[in-house]
C-alpha positions as CSV (number, residue, x, y, z in Angstrom):
1,X,101.6,97.1,81.3
2,X,99.5,98.6,84.1
3,X,100.6,102.2,84.9
4,X,97.5,103.3,86.9
5,X,97.7,104.9,90.2
6,X,95.5,103.3,92.8
7,X,94.8,105.1,96.1
8,X,93.2,103.5,99.0
9,X,91.6,105.6,101.7
10,X,91.2,105.0,105.5
11,X,87.8,103.6,106.3
12,X,86.7,106.2,108.8
13,X,83.5,104.1,109.8
14,X,85.7,101.1,110.7
15,X,88.1,103.2,112.6
16,X,85.3,104.9,114.6
17,X,83.7,101.5,115.4
18,X,87.0,100.2,116.7
19,X,87.4,103.3,118.9
20,X,83.8,103.1,120.1
21,X,84.1,99.4,120.7
22,X,87.0,99.9,123.0
23,X,85.6,102.8,125.0
24,X,81.9,101.7,125.3
25,X,82.5,98.8,127.8
26,X,84.2,101.4,130.1
27,X,81.4,103.8,130.0
28,X,78.9,100.9,130.6
29,X,81.0,99.8,133.5
30,X,80.8,103.2,135.1
31,X,77.1,103.6,134.5
32,X,76.4,100.0,135.9
33,X,78.3,100.4,139.1
34,X,77.0,104.0,139.7
35,X,73.5,102.7,139.4
36,X,74.0,100.0,142.2
37,X,75.9,102.2,144.7
38,X,74.3,105.1,146.5
39,X,77.3,106.0,148.8
40,X,78.9,109.3,147.5
41,X,82.4,108.1,148.0
42,X,81.8,104.9,146.0
43,X,80.2,106.9,143.2
44,X,83.2,109.4,143.0
45,X,85.7,106.4,143.1
46,X,83.8,104.6,140.3
47,X,83.6,107.7,138.2
48,X,87.3,108.4,138.6
49,X,88.3,104.9,137.8
50,X,85.9,104.8,134.8
51,X,87.3,108.1,133.4
52,X,90.9,106.9,134.0
53,X,90.1,103.7,132.1
54,X,88.4,105.6,129.3
55,X,91.4,108.0,129.0
56,X,93.7,104.9,128.8
57,X,91.7,103.6,125.9
58,X,91.6,107.0,124.2
59,X,95.4,107.2,124.5
60,X,95.8,103.6,123.3
61,X,93.7,104.5,120.3
62,X,95.6,107.6,119.6
63,X,97.0,106.5,116.2
64,X,93.4,105.6,115.1
65,X,92.1,108.9,116.1
66,X,95.0,110.5,114.1
67,X,93.9,108.4,111.1
68,X,90.4,109.9,111.2
69,X,91.9,113.5,110.3
70,X,94.3,112.3,107.6
71,X,93.1,113.4,104.2
72,X,95.8,111.7,102.1
73,X,95.4,108.1,101.0
74,X,96.5,105.3,103.4
75,X,98.2,103.3,100.5
76,X,99.2,104.2,97.0
77,X,100.1,101.7,94.4
78,X,101.6,103.0,91.2
79,X,104.2,102.2,88.5
80,X,107.0,103.2,90.8
81,X,106.1,101.2,93.8
82,X,104.0,101.4,97.0
83,X,103.6,104.3,99.3
84,X,102.3,103.2,102.7
85,X,100.9,106.0,105.0
86,X,98.8,103.5,107.0
87,X,101.5,102.6,109.5
88,X,101.8,105.8,111.7
89,X,104.2,104.0,114.0
90,X,106.9,104.1,111.3
91,X,106.5,107.9,111.1
92,X,104.1,108.4,108.2
93,X,105.0,107.6,104.5
94,X,107.0,104.5,103.8
95,X,108.0,104.5,100.1
96,X,108.9,101.2,98.6
97,X,110.2,101.0,95.1
98,X,109.4,97.9,93.1
99,X,113.1,97.4,92.7
100,X,113.5,96.9,96.5
101,X,110.8,94.2,96.8
102,X,111.5,90.5,96.1
103,X,108.1,89.1,96.7
104,X,104.6,89.9,98.2
105,X,102.8,87.7,100.6
106,X,99.8,88.0,103.0
107,X,99.6,87.2,106.6
108,X,96.6,87.1,109.0
109,X,97.1,86.9,112.7
110,X,95.5,88.1,115.9
111,X,97.0,91.6,115.4
112,X,95.5,92.0,112.0
113,X,95.7,91.4,108.2
114,X,98.9,92.4,106.6
115,X,100.3,92.7,103.0
116,X,103.9,91.7,103.5
117,X,106.6,93.0,101.2
118,X,109.8,91.0,101.4
119,X,112.8,93.4,100.9
120,X,115.6,92.3,98.6
121,X,118.4,94.1,100.4
122,X,117.3,95.3,103.8
123,X,120.5,97.0,104.7
124,X,120.5,99.1,101.5
125,X,116.9,99.9,102.1
126,X,117.8,101.1,105.6
127,X,120.7,103.2,104.4
128,X,118.2,105.1,101.9
129,X,116.1,106.2,104.9
130,X,117.2,109.7,105.5
131,X,115.3,110.4,108.7
132,X,117.2,108.8,111.5
133,X,114.2,108.3,113.7
134,X,112.3,106.6,111.0
135,X,115.4,104.4,110.3
136,X,115.6,103.3,113.9
137,X,111.9,102.4,113.9
138,X,112.2,100.5,110.7
139,X,115.3,98.6,112.2
140,X,113.3,97.8,115.3
141,X,110.4,96.6,113.1
142,X,112.9,94.4,111.0
143,X,114.3,92.9,114.1
144,X,110.8,92.1,115.6
145,X,109.0,90.8,112.4
146,X,111.9,89.9,110.0
147,X,113.3,91.9,107.3
148,X,110.0,93.0,105.5
149,X,107.6,95.8,105.5
150,X,104.2,95.0,106.8
151,X,101.2,97.0,105.5
152,X,98.2,96.8,107.7
153,X,94.9,96.8,105.8
154,X,92.6,96.7,108.7
155,X,91.9,100.4,108.7
156,X,91.7,100.7,105.0
157,X,88.8,100.4,102.5
158,X,90.1,97.4,100.7
159,X,90.0,93.7,100.8
160,X,93.3,92.0,101.7
161,X,93.3,89.6,98.7
162,X,92.3,92.3,96.3
163,X,95.2,94.5,97.4
164,X,97.6,91.6,97.0
165,X,96.3,91.0,93.6
166,X,96.7,94.7,92.5
167,X,100.1,94.9,94.1
168,X,101.2,91.6,92.3
169,X,100.0,92.9,89.0
170,X,102.0,96.1,89.3
171,X,105.0,94.2,90.6
172,X,105.0,91.6,87.8
173,X,104.4,94.5,85.3
174,X,107.5,96.3,86.7
175,X,109.6,93.1,86.5
176,X,108.6,92.5,82.9
177,X,109.5,96.1,81.9
178,X,112.9,95.8,83.6
179,X,113.8,92.5,82.0
């Protein structure tokens, strides 16, 4: 029986590299075209265009920027279940008890790597969410991706397969205790 509490932190370096990787091309674009144009109107137009693109990418990366300042763990796995704080879209913490989960799978696609928790009774799970805004977001997520909770591990300090292994050990341990 494994009763340890495992906490996974956000990988700040990886998050910063993703933010920088999306902003750097815009800054490069502004510098390149400013260098080749000497007309004052062109330079001002290029700078305004470049700054607006940079602002767009900063806003697009807003959730990643927020993750840089979060001190609490991104994912916690313990004897009770999984607490996912990595998905800021769903409003912060998503608590999943082992009793609510039927199985655990891994998916990899163009949007990232996900630990997918298949929910036994999605309607009961939704009814237990007290925050109406969070419930609506989870319902929208269910309608878009199926009745499961996806935990993104792209911004965490953990290998996807290792996370699945740890979650499965705890899940199987809980099932064995419940039987």
